[in-house]
C-alpha positions, -999 to 999 in steps of 0.1 A, spaced: -766 25 411 -763 25 449 -767 -7 469 -770 -8 507 -764 -38 530 -767 -40 568 -741 -60 587 -749 -58 624 -744 -22 635 -725 -15 603 -737 -4 568 -720 -14 536 -726 10 507 -717 1 471 -718 30 446 -702 20 413 -667 8 421 -666 24 456 -672 4 487 -679 24 519 -683 9 554 -701 30 579 -709 26 616 -736 48 631 -732 72 602 -694 75 605 -672 63 577 -649 35 588 -632 26 556 -635 32 519 -620 13 490 -624 8 453 -639 -25 444 -615 -46 423 -588 -20 423 -585 13 404 -583 13 366 -586 49 355 -550 62 356 -532 65 323 -516 36 305 -533 9 327 -533 -16 298 -562 -35 313 -548 -38 347 -558 -23 380 -539 -5 408 -541 -23 441 -528 2 467 -514 36 472 -493 56 495 -516 82 511 -500 113 526 -527 136 541 -521 173 540 -530 193 572 -522 227 559 -536 232 524 -511 249 500 -521 282 486 -495 279 458 -479 252 438 -446 237 450 -423 208 444 -420 180 470 -399 149 471 -409 114 482 -381 90 490 -387 53 496 -360 30 510 -362 -5 524 -380 8 556 -394 43 553 -416 64 531 -404 100 536 -416 133 523 -393 163 519 -397 198 507 -375 210 477 -347 221 500 -345 187 516 -363 193 550 -381 163 563 -419 168 563 -433 134 572 -422 98 575 -435 63 582 -421 28 582 -444 14 556 -420 7 527 -423 -31 527 -458 -30 513 -447 -8 485 -418 -30 474 -439 -61 477 -463 -49 449 -446 -23 428 -433 -33 394 -396 -40 392 -392 -11 367 -415 12 387 -436 20 356 -469 15 376 -463 45 399 -488 73 396 -491 106 415 -526 119 423 -545 142 446 -575 138 469 -599 140 439 -579 113 420 -566 138 395 -532 128 382 -502 150 391 -470 157 372 -441 137 387 -406 126 379 -388 95 390 -352 107 396 -341 73 410 -357 38 411 -335 9 422 -357 -21 428 -329 -44 439 -315 -21 466 -350 -6 474 -344 30 467 -367 54 450 -368 92 447 -399 108 432 -404 146 426 -441 157 425 -455 191 415 -482 196 441 -509 221 429 -525 247 451 -555 235 472 -544 199 472 -556 179 503 -536 148 497 -504 136 480 -507 100 468 -485 75 450 -504 46 434 -486 13 428 -494 -24 422 -506 -26 386 -485 -53 369 -498 -44 334 -491 -7 336 -466 10 314 -448 43 321 -470 72 328 -473 102 305 -473 123 336 -437 112 344 -421 143 329 -395 165 346 -402 194 322 -437 196 337 -425 191 373 -398 218 374 -401 254 364 -373 248 339 -355 216 330 -331 206 302 -309 175 300 -295 185 266 -308 155 247 -307 155 209 -281 171 187 -288 208 191 -297 234 217 -335 237 224 -341 271 207 -377 272 221 -361 273 256 -328 292 252 -311 322 237 -275 315 229 -246 340 231 -210 334 222 -180 354 213 -151 346 190 -132 314 199 -162 301 219 -181 271 206 -208 247 219 -223 214 207 -250 192 221 -238 156 221 -245 124 241 -268 142 265 -243 170 272 -239 207 263 -201 208 256 -187 243 257 -151 249 245 -131 281 243 -98 282 224 -69 304 236 -90 328 258 -64 355 262 -87 385 266 -118 372 284 -141 350 262 -177 344 271 -204 319 263 -238 316 279 -274 306 273 -304 325 288 -339 311 291 -366 325 270 -392 319 297 -393 335 331 -399 314 362 -411 316 398 -381 294 407 -357 305 434 -334 274 432 -313 266 402 -293 234 401 -269 220 375 -246 191 369 -213 203 355 -178 189 349 -145 205 340 -126 187 312 -98 212 307 -93 247 322 -68 274 328 -63 303 352 -93 326 356 -117 301 341 -151 296 357 -186 285 349 -216 302 364 -253 295 369 -276 324 376 -311 337 383 -313 369 362 -337 397 368 -327 420 338 -341 407 305 -341 440 287 -309 432 267 -317 396 260 -310 399 223 -275 415 229 -245 397 243 -236 410 277 -202 403 293 -213 379 320 -215 381 349 -199 416 353 -223 438 334 -247 460 353 -278 439 359 -294 422 389 -287 385 394 -275 358 418 -245 339 404 -227 308 415 -193 307 400 -165 282 402 -129 280 390 -104 251 397 -95 265 431 -126 285 442 -164 282 447 -182 315 452 -218 328 454 -222 364 444 -251 389 441 -247 413 412 -265 446 412 -260 474 386 -223 468 381 -214 459 417 -210 425 432 -214 412 468 -198 379 479 -223 358 499 -204 326 504 -170 311 494 -149 280 497 -114 281 484 -88 255 479 -110 227 466 -93 196 453 -100 175 422 -114 203 400 -122 178 373 -146 160 396 -182 162 388 -200 191 405 -237 192 414 -247 224 431 -278 243 443 -279 281 447 -309 293 466 -307 330 463 -280 334 490 -298 312 515 -282 278 509 -254 268 485 -244 232 479 -215 222 458 -216 184 455 -187 168 472 -175 202 483 -201 204 511 -229 227 521 -224 264 528 -245 289 547 -244 323 532 -237 353 555 -272 365 551 -304 357 533 -309 377 502 -344 386 490 -336 417 471 -350 405 439 -386 392 436 -396 367 410 -399 361 381 -364 352 371 -346 341 340 -322 312 342 -287 316 329 -258 292 323 -224 301 310 -186 300 309 -160 328 311 -123 322 304 -94 347 305 -64 324 304 -41 316 275 -54 280 275 -80 258 258 -111 254 279 -137 227 279 -167 224 303 -196 199 300 -231 207 313 -251 175 319 -284 190 330 -300 221 346 -332 225 365 -349 253 384 -376 251 410 -393 269 438 -380 268 474 -416 274 486 -430 250 513 -467 259 516 -480 225 527 -479 205 559 -482 167 559 -492 141 585 -480 104 587 -480 85 554 -500 53 552 -508 25 527 -545 23 515 -562 -2 493 -581 10 463 
């Protein structure tokens, strides 16, 4: 049912729950009467407002974007951390959002819910970091908030946001996601949210790795890793692998003849290599790092950018686009010293470096 009311030179149109205000045929404002109730897990409540980020260049492919909210700004970044849009509108968000953040919902211009993941939400210190998988042909990126009855969204799921994600929960490796390869003296367990890899007395070069069963369009692979004990010539590596033909046979990694990008680290060296049919090319390096037992978070973007947590950001000598997607994700350890080795993998995620959308200034809109 549509109702129309004239107010001077303005026209108010009510169509269901939508109120639209026009002047001389031009839309001045539109809102949802009484709030919006149709997102998942509303529990009888309604959403009051949303962060609206209009898109000026419509994406022709999906991509991951990051929304960060501090005590002042709402900022949008692409997956590599480049600022895309920003506005000083955060105070309205923090005045209405639930203290646990469970009322946040991501949606597009047609009010279709989007997959998202809340990496950080600190209500006290006013810090939030939200990843969103933005589909192709999206015209808006929106974050709803202000429903005091809402519970956590079913769309808050990192395994749907990223091309590959594993935080090693449970008590065993996810065999739907990974192949596992290990040589004698190599062992791995899943415990307390960690993949714990140990190698005993690795005198001749012992290998352990896992290889994804799915391929991915991702060009960035990121992991959180910590050395527990190590010896000379010990390193972990994370790779985007092109050769999947020998997936059921262990391959000495990362030196066998296949195409891949590898980040590898030993206690005194961080290096990014490209491997191609038995040869390897060094793309970036940083030697002499201190505190090798410190926790390492790194990103390897196919030779373009490498980050190694507290060890800084490297620029590779040249961009490397030799290998087109899809890729397979690989994570492993190689040890050649006469020592017992233990390395913990906390999580791993892979995602695209694509940046197909352009955004204009974020704003707050009432439903």
